[in-house]
C-alpha positions as CSV (number, residue, x, y, z in Angstrom):
1,M,67.5,159.6,190.0
2,R,70.9,157.9,189.8
3,S,73.7,159.5,191.6
4,E,76.1,158.9,188.7
5,Y,74.0,160.9,186.2
6,R,75.9,163.6,184.3
7,F,74.8,166.2,181.9
8,P,75.8,165.5,178.3
9,R,78.4,167.8,176.8
10,S,75.9,169.2,174.4
11,A,73.6,170.3,177.2
12,I,76.5,172.1,179.0
13,F,77.3,173.9,175.7
14,L,73.7,174.9,175.3
15,M,73.6,176.2,178.9
16,V,76.6,178.4,178.2
17,V,75.0,179.7,175.0
18,L,71.8,180.5,176.9
19,L,73.9,182.3,179.6
20,V,75.5,184.5,177.0
21,A,72.1,185.2,175.4
22,V,70.8,186.3,178.8
23,V,73.8,188.5,179.5
24,V,73.4,190.1,176.0
25,A,69.7,190.7,176.7
26,I,70.4,192.4,180.0
27,E,73.1,194.6,178.6
28,S,70.9,195.6,175.6
29,A,68.1,196.5,178.0
30,R,70.5,198.5,180.2
31,S,71.7,200.5,177.2
32,I,68.2,201.1,175.9
33,S,67.0,202.3,179.3
34,A,70.0,204.6,179.5
35,G,69.1,206.2,176.2
36,E,72.3,205.2,174.4
37,E,72.2,205.1,170.6
38,T,74.3,201.9,170.2
39,H,72.7,198.7,171.1
40,A,75.6,196.4,170.2
41,I,77.1,194.3,173.0
42,S,80.8,194.5,173.5
43,A,83.0,191.5,173.7
44,W,84.6,193.0,176.8
45,V,81.2,192.9,178.6
46,I,80.8,189.2,177.9
47,L,84.5,188.5,178.9
48,R,84.0,190.5,182.1
49,V,80.8,188.5,183.0
50,F,82.6,185.2,182.4
51,M,85.6,186.3,184.4
52,F,83.4,187.3,187.3
53,G,81.6,184.0,187.1
54,A,84.8,182.0,187.0
55,G,86.2,183.9,189.9
56,L,83.0,183.4,191.9
57,M,83.1,179.7,191.2
58,C,86.8,179.5,192.3
59,V,86.0,181.3,195.6
60,T,83.0,179.2,196.2
61,G,85.0,176.0,195.6
62,A,87.8,177.1,197.9
63,V,85.3,177.9,200.7
64,G,83.7,174.5,200.2
65,Y,87.1,172.8,200.3
66,V,88.1,174.6,203.5
67,I,84.8,173.6,205.2
68,L,85.2,170.0,204.1
69,S,88.8,169.9,205.2
70,A,87.9,171.4,208.6
71,L,85.3,168.7,209.0
72,R,87.8,166.0,207.8
73,R,85.3,164.8,205.2
74,T,87.4,165.1,202.1
75,G,87.5,162.2,199.6
76,V,91.1,161.5,200.4
77,D,90.3,161.0,204.1
78,R,87.4,158.6,203.2
79,L,89.6,156.7,200.8
80,A,92.2,156.2,203.5
81,D,89.7,154.3,205.6
82,I,88.7,151.8,202.9
83,P,90.1,148.3,203.6
84,T,92.0,147.1,200.6
85,R,92.8,143.6,201.8
86,L,90.8,140.8,203.3
87,R,91.0,140.5,207.0
88,Q,92.6,137.4,208.4
89,R,90.5,135.6,211.0
């Protein structure tokens, strides 16, 4: 597999739609098992799940950045070592 492969935007959109469908199914199952009469999913539940996911991704990214910075392996450090001119002999 090529390293420059990226998901198309339509695939990313479909993944988000599937994530919402899974969250709705889980919340519906939770309300059914609790014996509640209403089975409608609230927009607040979906918003809460996405906010939790976004927060988790931000924390994970920050931890990864700190680890890479501590190891001095960030992209900026590697770009600084790239020779930009030809060496004179």
